Residue, then its C-alpha position, 0 to 999 in steps of 0.5 A: x233501129x236504136x243502138x244497144x244500151x250499155x247501162x253506164x255513166x257518161x264520160x265528160x270529154x267524150x260525152x258517152x251516154x247510155x244511149x250511144x255507148x256499147x262498151x261493158x266496163x273500164x279497166x284500170x291497170x296497176x303495176x304493184x300490189x300497193x298501188x293495186x290495194x290503194x285503187x281498190x280502197x279509193x273506189x270503195x270510198x265512192x261506194x263501189x262494191x266488189x262483185x268479183x275478186x281473183x288471184x292467179x298464181x301462174x298469171x294469165x294473159x289479158x285478152x285486152x292486151x296479150x302482152x300483159x300478164x295478169x296476176x290478179x283482178x277485182x271487179x267493182x260495180x256501182x248502180x245509179x238511179x240518176x240515169x238508170x245505169x251502172x258503172x263497172x270497173x275492172x282493176x287489174x294487177x299486171x306483172x312488172x318485169x324487172x321494173x321496166x313495165x310502164x304504167x299502162x291504162x286501157x282508158x285514155x288519159x283524157x277520160x274522166x269519171x263524173x259522179x252525182x252526189x247530193x251531199x258533196x261536203x259529206x264526201x269531202x269530210x270522208x276524203x279528208x279523214x282518209x287523207x285522200x287529196x282532192x280540191x273543192x271548186x265553187x260554181x259562181x252561178x249557183x254557189x254549189x261546191x264541186x270536188x275534183x280528185x285523182x285515183x291512185x293511177x291518175x284517172x280524174x274523178x269529178x263529183x258534182x251536186x247537180x245533174x248536168x249533161x256530163x253525168x246524165x244522158x241527154x234523153x233523161x235530163x230533168x227526169x231523175x231521182x236520188x241515187x242509191x246503191x244496190x247490195x251487190x252479191x260479193x260472190x256471183x257464180x256463172x249461172x249460165x255455165x254452172x261453173x264454180x265461183x272464181x278463186x279468191x272469193x270469200x264467203x260473207x261473214x256468218x250471222x248466227x241466227x239466220x238459217x243457211x241452206x246448202x243446195x246440191x245435186x248428186x248422182x245422175x243428172x235429170x231434167x228439172x233439177x235446175x227448176x228445183x234449184x231455182x225454186x229453193x233459192x228464191x223461196x228461201x230468200x223470200x222466207x228470210x233464209x240464206x241459200x248456198x249453192x254447192x257445186x259438183x255435188x258431194x265432191x264440191x262439199x268435200x273440196x269446199x272453198x270456191x265450190x260453196x257460193x251464196x246464191x242471190x235471186x238473179x243467180x238462178x235466172x234462166x235456170x228453168x229452161x236448162x236440162x241437166x244441172x247447172x251447179x254440177x254433179x260428180x262422183x265422190x269416192x271420198x264421201x263414201x268414207x267417214x273421213x270424207x264425210x267429216x271433211x264435208x261436215x267441216x265445210x258446212x260448219x265453216x260456212x254456217x250451213x245447218x240445213x241441206x237440200x239434196x237433189x238426186x237418186x237413192x244413193x245420193x239421198x242415203x249419203x245425206x242421211x248417213x251424214x246426218x246420222x254421224x253429225x254429232x260424232x263429226x262435231x265432237x271430233x272436229x271440236x277436239x282436233x281444234x278444226x272448229x271453234x266452240x261457238x261453231x260447234x254450238x251453233x251447228x249442233x244439228x243438221x237438217x236434211x230434205x231430199x228431192x228425187x231427181x231420177x229419170x228411171x222414176x224408181x222411188x217406190x213411194x212416189x208416182x213420178x220423180x223429177x226428170x222422168x217425164x222429160x226422159x220419156x219425152x226424149x224417148x218418144x221423140x226418138x221412137x216417133x222418128x224411127x217409126x217413119x224410117x221403119x215404115x219406109x223399109x218395112x223394118x223391125x226396130x229394137x229400142x233399149x231404154x234406161x231402167x235397171x230395176x224399174x220398167x216405168x220408162x219402158x212401159x210408158x214408152x211402149x204405150x206412147x209409141x204403140x210398141x208391139x212387144x215389151x220387156x221390163x224387170x218387174x214382169x219377166x217372160x217365162x224362161x225358154x218360152x219368150x222367144x216363141x211368144x215374141x215371134x208369134x205376137x209380131x207375126x200376128x200384127x204383120x198378118x193383120x197388115x202392119x208393115x213395121x215391128x217395134x220392141x221396147x226393152x228396159x236395160x235391166x230386163x230379164x227372163x223369169x230365171x233372171x237371165x238378161x234379155x238384151x237388144x242384140x239377142x232380140x234382133x238375132x231372134x227376129x232376123x233368124x226366125x222371122x227374117x225381118x230386117x231388124x235394127x237396134x237403137x240404144x238411146x243411152x244418155x240422150x234420155x237425160x238431155x234436152x230442156x225439161x218438160x212442163x211436168x218436170x218444171x212443175x215438180x221441181x218448182x213445187x217440190x223445191x218450195x216444199x223442201x224449204x218448208x220441210x227444213x223450216x218445220x224440222x226439229x232436231x228430232x224430225x227424221x230426214x225428209x224426202x219430198x214426193x208426189x202421191x195421188x197428185x198431192x205433194x208429200x213429205x216422207x221419212x227419207x230412210x224408210x222411202x229408200x228402204x222401200x225403193x231398194x226392196x223392189x230390186x231385192x224382190x226382183x233378185x229373189x224372183x218375187x216379181x209379183x211383190x215387186x209389181x205391187x210396190x210400184x204405183x197403183x197405175x203401173x199394174x193396170x197400165x201394164x195389163x191394158x198394154x198387153x191387151x191392145x199391143x198386138x192382135x190376139x189371133x188365138x182369141x184369148x180375151x174374146x168374151x162369150x157371144x151373148x155378151x158382145x156389144x156394139x160401142x160407138x165412139x164420137x168426138x165433140x168440141x175442139x181438138x186436143x192432143x191425145x184424142x186419136x190415141x184414146x180412140x185407137x186404144x178403145x177400138x183395139x180393146x174392143x176388137x180383142x174382146x170381140x166387141x164391135x167398135x163403131x166410129x162416128x164421124x163429124x160429131x153429133x151432126x154426123x151422128x144425126x146423118x148416120x155417118x157411122x163406120x165399123x172400125x178394124x184393127x189397122x185403120x187406127x194403127x198410126x193414130x198413136x202420134x197424131x194430133x187433132x181428130x181423125x173422126x172430125x169434131x165440132x161444137x154442135x150440141x145434140x139438143x135440136x136433133x135428139x130424135x135423129x140421134x136416137x134413131x141412129x143409135x137404134x138403127x146401128x144397135x148401139x149398146x154403149x157410147x163413148x164421147x171424147x171431148x171437152x165442155x161441149x161433150x160434158x153438156x151433151x152427156x148431160x143432155x142425153x142423160x136428162x132426155x132418157x125418159x123420152x128417148x129410151x135409146x139413150x138408156x145405155x151406158x154413156x161415158x165422157x172421156x174429158x179431152x180439152x186443152x182448157x182442162x175445165x171439165x169437172x170430174x178429172x184433175x187432168x183432161x187429155x190435151x192439156x199437157x200438150x197445150x202447156x208444153x206448147x206454151x212453155x216452149x213458146x215462152x222459152x223462145x220469146x224470152x230468148x228474143x226479148x232478152x236479146x232485144x233488151x228491156x222488152x216485155x211480151x204479153x202472151x195470150x193463151x187459151x183456156x176459156x174461163x178457166x185459168x189452168x193454162x195461164x197458171x201452169x204455163x206461167x209457173x213453168x215458163x217463168x212468167x212475171x205476171x199472169x192474168x186469169x178469169x178466176x182472179x180478174x183484172x183491174x186497172x190498179x192491178x195492172x198499174x201495180x204490175x207495171x210499177x213492179x216491172x219498172x222497179x226491176x228494170x231500174x235496179x237490174x244489173x248487167x244485161x237486161x232480161x226479157x220478161x213474159x206476162x201470160x194473159x188468159x183469153x177470157x181474163x177480162x172483157x174490158x182489159x183485153x190483150x190490146x188494151x193491156x198492151x197499150x197500158x204496158x206501153x204507156x206505163x213503161x216510161x222508157x224503161x221497157x218496151x212491150x209486145x204482144x203475141x197470141x198463141x191461138x190454135x197452136x195450143x190445140x195442135x202438135x204431137x200429143x205429149x207422153x203424159x196425154x198419151x198415157x192419160x188417153x190409154x188409161x181413160x179409154x181402157x177404163x171406159x171400155x171396161x166400165x161400159x162392158x160391165x154396165x152393159x152386162x149388168x143390164x143384160x142380167x137384169x133384162x133376162x131376170x125380168x122375163x121379158x116383161x113389159x117395162x114401159x108405163x101404160x101412159x107412155x106416148x111411145x109406141x114401143x112396148x118392150x125395153x131394148x135388150x140393154x137398158x139402164x137409166x140410173x143416174x150412175x150409168x151416165x158418167x165422166x171418167x177422170x183421173x182424180x188423185x192419180x186414180x181412175x174414177x167414174x162420177x155421174x154427170x148428174x152429180x157433177x152438174x151441181x158442182x159446175x160453175x156456170x156463173x157468167x158462162x164460166x163453164x169450169x169445175x167448181x173445184x180447181x185443185x191447182x188454185x194454190x199455184x198463183x201464190x207460189x208464182x208470185x213468191x218465186x217470180x217477184x223479188x220482194x225480200x232482197x231490197x236495195x240498202x238505200x231504197x226509201x219508202x217507195x218500196x211501200x208503193x210496190x205491189x203487195x205493200x198495200x193490203x187493200x190492193x187487189x193485186x197484193x202479192x199472194x203468199x204460199x202456204x205449204x200444201x204437203x201431206x205428211x206421210x209417216x213411217x207407218x204409212x210407208x210400211x203399209x205400202x210395202x205390204x200392198x196397202x195404200x196410205x190415205x193422202 
């Protein structure tokens, strides 16, 4: 096993090299301030750059020598391409007690520093000018001159014009390039811990004309905030802006100083995987007062920050908007008091604001989902899924309280995802005085059907119709006393805010972060403050003030008992999901939803294709809705072969009870097509009197649906309502933006990326190539790459060429050559069908060959892990939504067919030329093209699209088998922008930058640019939403 590399220069007398040294820096101790300053000046002459500077009023003990007290320290850094290494010096000022402290050096007297400079005489002239003593020696063999000198505390320094064994590791002799120095950030925050910059640091001089963006997180923390910060920082840099991190929210803005830190590209490395907010958030009472906001305004002005991106809830965003409204007043007051100069006032006359909603409650009325909500829901589902196992063991009832003071989204979604028996949310309160009886009745009905547990979800802000609070302890009391259930209460609390963000929150933070920067760039002094949202699967920009007013009106309507109005202000799917949940949560003994007997139908459910998370839950929802309405659900086992053999069973209520959290397919599924046995399939449909068929599956199910629809003339048994619920990890079925199972698969990929990057980072300078599924659709690779922080992605849509692979490896080498400190592990995602020539083994070998000793390459195939796992909350919600919608659609189409049949007076309907023996049509007969459909979620709405129309929009070229329209096609450009550091270039990196990927416009691998895709909503649009209308997005 090789020893860990240290990345530093060779030291002559010990001959330490980058291959066998493991120390991190050299420390030089100074006794007095004058000596301290001279040492700093000396090493700055040698092109060292200050990366950290601190002074300690009280002094602190040095870890290297506890007997010494440190009064100050400066860290200096220099990077060399001669040996791909760097040298870090720590210069410390130690306390000299009564002048008795001897000069101490942690480096030994016989340790020297050796540097390679091409133009030694130029350095000689500079040293002469600065009056630094040094000596010149001439090499008698080649006539080249060398310098030797001592730093102010006696460390010997050699400067030579040639590379030799004393300044280059043995393994790299003869393979070197000219030295250059990297533009090290003068202030570096601890990005891992999120702490503020050390005291004593200074902000770089303001260059007016360059827009500076301040970034702060405020209010309650939410998973995905760090992804947003990372995106804003990197996108700003790529757009030529200067991002500044404001630590600890508005409190840091008021304090200023070390709380304001200029962010560099590498400062946000690793942010994607962390929950909470690494730049901190804190309550700030001062900012609620005008004087406090004036101090904050002064802080921004002194740092040259003219734009602010705030990530937080409605209170945090309102604070920013108030600051902007008062800005001219603050400018005038600060100028009059002399706290800012006339130039500062002139250059900062306007403040631009962009807001991003980070709220686990998902309570912004004008957006479908907020940053952090999905991760919080995931924590709830994980906890409740675990509770269900212990509840089943003891036949217990559990009452679980979740967050949501004025918004029931978390509670409703959790109830759907976990199969809860009862639900309490603020928007839909039960009638006062009656809810206790209805609660007991519902839970008793489920127990009577054979269920052994009971689960009640209650939002923390739940009330009855008279606004009396409904608390978990009260519900427990009712269940214990009236039903004699062994009941437990679990209040999840802040666990909902914890953990790593899920894919959705990483996606939202990343895309919305880029759009926040674009909104700042587009803004004019007259543009109202903007908030970035997501509506109908489209990123939107909205007037911040109106968006907050709309959100607050929900709470106001609840407080005035206008619950219907509050419900209308939620997303369009909220009310429909609530209605569907009520129908399938418990068995309705009273038969309240049962349809008339002559309208009851038999609906068969079949699974086709490959497994995907959420298929079982979709089946469960369909079965229970059928039973509560009086229809007969028929389960078909083992796909179309099973249907041919007649493997059909009528489902009951309890057979699907535990299917909520189960991955895979309990019915069994395969890829066999129905084409060869259409007659057998028609026979079984007739035999079991099937009136409607639900196919749950992927592209194989899509093709099967088309086959049945095209063969209706020969087989009238297929002339029934046919619907496909798309369920495939590949997300390649036309007619929907998201297939069931794709979100679960992406989260598996993202978690794998997090784990593997951790391993790669620990091993140092290691690149992992991960192969993901997806067939000929690159959705998994793109989304996994975006949320997993991949450096490169390879998809079938873009293809793979040798030039592109070489460009990518060249870029990785460029990164590792200039990387400071600990080397990162990096991930490359490869779609399994990206190329028939450049397969994963071939690509791995190319990477290994091109790594040139700068990085090592490993590969891994995630394989069927992506098809397993517990379904993610988003897939559970989509399963419920699509299944309920499919039953509704089949029911209505069947009833319409019955009405047409009865109106026809039972007349013969088949052509006299038909070869079939049947003379009359079946009772339910519909062969129009719109009676065989794909149900999908398009633009956040459930839509039914005829398969006959979709076939013409499907890409079958080269067996691609994917939708012609891929809504996510803009994302590869964004991945390139935030994963490839192209703007922040080394000061002395010469024309070789032109060889980097993207420099050549003719190159297939040129770095994609990202164009804003946000839809602009106006105040009028939000006003229409407040009245129940939907804006056109």
